[in-house]
N, C-alpha and C positions, 0 to 999 in steps of 0.2 A: 635506434632500436625501438621496436614496438613493445607495448605493454598494456596491462589492464589494471585499473585502480582497485585495490582491495580494501583500503581504508583512507578516509579523509579526516584530518584533524584541524582543518582550517587552512593554514598556509603550507602545511606539509602533507604529502600523500605517500602512502605505502603502495608501491607499484610492483607487480610481478612481471618481470621482463620475459621476452621470448626465450631467454637463456635459462629460465626456470628459477632465477635468483630474484630476491626482493631488494628493492631500492627505496631509499627515502628521497622523494623528489619534490621539487618546487616548481611553480609555474613561472615561466619567463614573462615578466611584465603583466599588465592588465589584459584580460582576454574576455571578449564577448562572443557567445556562441549563438548564432542565428538570431541575434537581436533579442534573445530571451532575457528578461529582467529577473535575475536571480541573485540571491545572496551568496550562493556557492557556485562558481563557474564550472567546477568539476565535481563529480560525485562517484560513489562506488559503482563499478560496472562500466565506467567510461573507458573506451579504447583510446590510447594516446601514442604519440611518438616522443621519444626522449633521447637526450644525449647524456650518457654516463659521464660523471665528473672525473677527468683523468688525474686530478690532484687529490680527490677525496673518495677513496673506494667505498662503494655502497650508496653513493649519492648521485643524483641525476637532475637535469633540467628538462621540464616538459615544454615542448614548443608547438605541438600540434594535437588537436582533439579530433578524432574521427567522427563523422556524422553518426547521430544516434538513431537507432531503429525505433526506440520508444523511451519513455521515462514516466515515473510517477512523481508528481509535484504537488505541493500544498502551498497555501499562502503563508508567507513569512510571519512569524508571531511578533517580530519587532519592526519590520518594514512592510506595511500592508500593501504597498504598491509593487512589492517584489514577491517572487516565489522562492521556495526552498526545495531543491531537488532531493528526493528520498533515495532513488536508485535509477540507474539507466541500463538499457539493453538487456531487459529481463524477459524470461519466457513465461513466467506466471507469478501471481501474487498469492500468498497464503495469509489470509486475514484471521487472526485469532480473536475470538469473541468470548466473553464470559457473561453469563446471566446473573452472576452473583460474585462478589468479592474480587474485583469491582464489577459493576454492571455496565455493559456496553450498550449504548443507546442505539435504537434502530436508525436514527438520523446519522450517526457516525458510520454505521455499516453502509448505508446508502451513499453517503458522500465518498467513501473509499471506493465503492464499486463504480461510481461515476468517473472517478479518476482513472480507473482501469479501463472502462469502456472508451474513454477518450482516445486511447491508443490500442484498443482491441486486445488488451492483455487478459488472458484467462484468469479467473479468480476462483480460489477455493476458500470456503468459509469453515474454519475449524472452531466448533463450539467446545471450549475447554472446561475443565473442572466439573465434569458431569457427576463426579462423586458427591458434589454439594447439592445436586438437584433433588427437590422434593417433587411431589406429584404435580403441583402448579407449574414449577419451572420446566418439568419435562413436557407438559402440555404447551408451554410457550415455545420450547425448542421445536416441537413437532409442527407448530403453526409456522414458525419461521422457515423451517425446512420445506414445508409445502408452498411457501411464498417464493423462495429463492431457487429451488431445484428446477421448476419448469422454465425459469429464466436463463438456465444454462450454467448456474453456479453450483459446483459440487459442494455438498455439506457433509461434514464429518463430525461425529461426536467423540470426544476424547477425555481421558482422565489420566493425569500423570501419576496420581496416587495408586490407581489400579492398573495402569499401563494399558488402558483400553483405547482402541481406535488407531494404534500405531501401525498395525498391519495394513490398514486402509490407506494411511497417509504415505507411508514409505515408498510404495511403487510410483506414486505421483511425482516424486522428486527426481526420479532416475532420468539422466540425460538432459537435465534442464538447469537453468539459473532461476532460482526461486527466491523471492523477497518475502520475509516474514515481517508482518506489521501488526499493530494493535495498540491499545492503551497500555500504559505501564501497569504491571501486575497481572496481566492476563496469562502469563506463563510462556512467553516466546522463548526465552533463553532456557528455561527448564525443559521445555518440549524438545528443543534441539539437543540439549545434553542427554536426554533420554534416548533419542534416536542415535546420536553420535557422541558417546561419552568421551571420546578421545579429544573433542574440541575443548572441553572444560571451560565453557563460557560462564562468566560470573553471574550469579543470581542473588536475589535478596527476597525478603519476606514482605507481605502486605502490611501496611501500617494499621495496627488495631484501632487507632483513634479515627482515622479518616476513611479507612477501607479503600484507600487508593494505593496504587503500586508505587514503589520507589524506583527511580531511574537507575538501572544497573548497567545498561548499555548506553554509553555516553555518545559514541559515534557509530554510524553504520559501518559494518565490517563484513567482508565476504570470506567464506571458508570453502575449501575444496573438500567435497565429500568423497569423490573418486575422480578419475581422469576426465569424466564427462559431466559431472554433476556438481553444482555449487549452490550454496545458500547464502543469503544476505540477512544478517540479524540487524534490526534497526532500533533506534531509541524509541521508547514509548511515546505515542502521540497523544497529547491532551485534547486538542481540538484540531479538526481538519478543515481548514478554510479552502474552498475551491478557488482555483486560479486559472484565469484566461478561458473561462467558459461563459459564453454570452447567453442571454435569455432565450434567444430564438433557436438555439441548438441544444438547450438543456434537456428537453424531452427526448432528443435523439439518443441520449445516454441512459435512458430507461428502456430496456429491450421491449417491454410490453407496450410502451407508448410509441416506440419507433415502428412497431408492426402496424400501427394505425396511421402512419404518415399519409397525408393527402386525403383522408376520409372526413376531416372536419369541414364545416361549411366555409370557413374563412381560411385562406392559405397561411395567414400569419397568426393563427389561433394560439393563445397562450394557455389554453385549457383551464381557465379560471372562471370568468363570468360570461364568456361568449356563447350565444345561442348556436345550436347545431354542432356542439363539440362532441366528437366521437369518444374522446378520452373520458370526459365526464360521464357519458352514457355507460361506458364500461365500468367506471368506478361505482356508479349507482347500482349496477347489476352485479357487483362483486366479482367482475371478471378481471379487474385490477385491484390489488390489495389496497385497502384504505390506508394502511401504514405507508405504503410506497407513495401514494398520492399526497399524503401529508408531508412526507419528506420533500417532494417536488415543490409543493406550495411554500414550505418553509424556506427553501433556498431562494425561490423567486422573491419572497417578501424581504429576505435579508438583502438581496441585491438591490431591491427598490429603495430600501432605507439607507443604502450607502451611496446613492447617486448624488 
């Protein structure tokens, strides 16, 4: 029987079968997928084949994983040589960002967008908690919107307190599988509950002491919004370590740098200290946002220090 994974809790998977019923399923033996070194061989969104257990109704054994169209992956927090799959076979990613309580760094935004670019996954950036914005934060939002919109990323300003921005976001979810990601405390679960209160996803408050979010979503889980639309709510991500992206292709995942491919003096230009670098020329002319270039250099430096 074919099925799709709705939730992974480690060794057990909640799978919706083609019969419309949910099964608690286990993976048969050890399984490697396309030689990908990951801590979780299966993730939410994976299409699988399974055999229902004839002796235990509602349970099944997974024996085959279908080829993935894409996935979002980060470096494992516990095994740095391994990756951890966030979600597979998705149509778009919704990144929730907050400029206050807690503040999402530009570096985190850019790392997430790189992960999406690696598989050409469209990304929407939702700037949440706009009810907390003063004049300075609103200027910061407008700056970031001016940076990311020309690069092809839809930017939406939302407030769950005032229910602003929901009419913009809702149509984007129609007929798609969308993964919601971001730091803990940015309001992923609260946002989904506002749009679809029937889901009743557990939420929690921000810690007053640390101003950091508490983890309320322990495992990624997929929900049916209607017959053709699904969303995946994911645990809050503290840090997003990039996985399996080499230095020489890093700039390809920055759309503004990708547009300049082949225009540098040297074909293997790293866009740092080389003469005749078109990317640096654009940065100096403010045709590439300095914050984006800083993110690029930060990632390169991090990779160099880990060699």
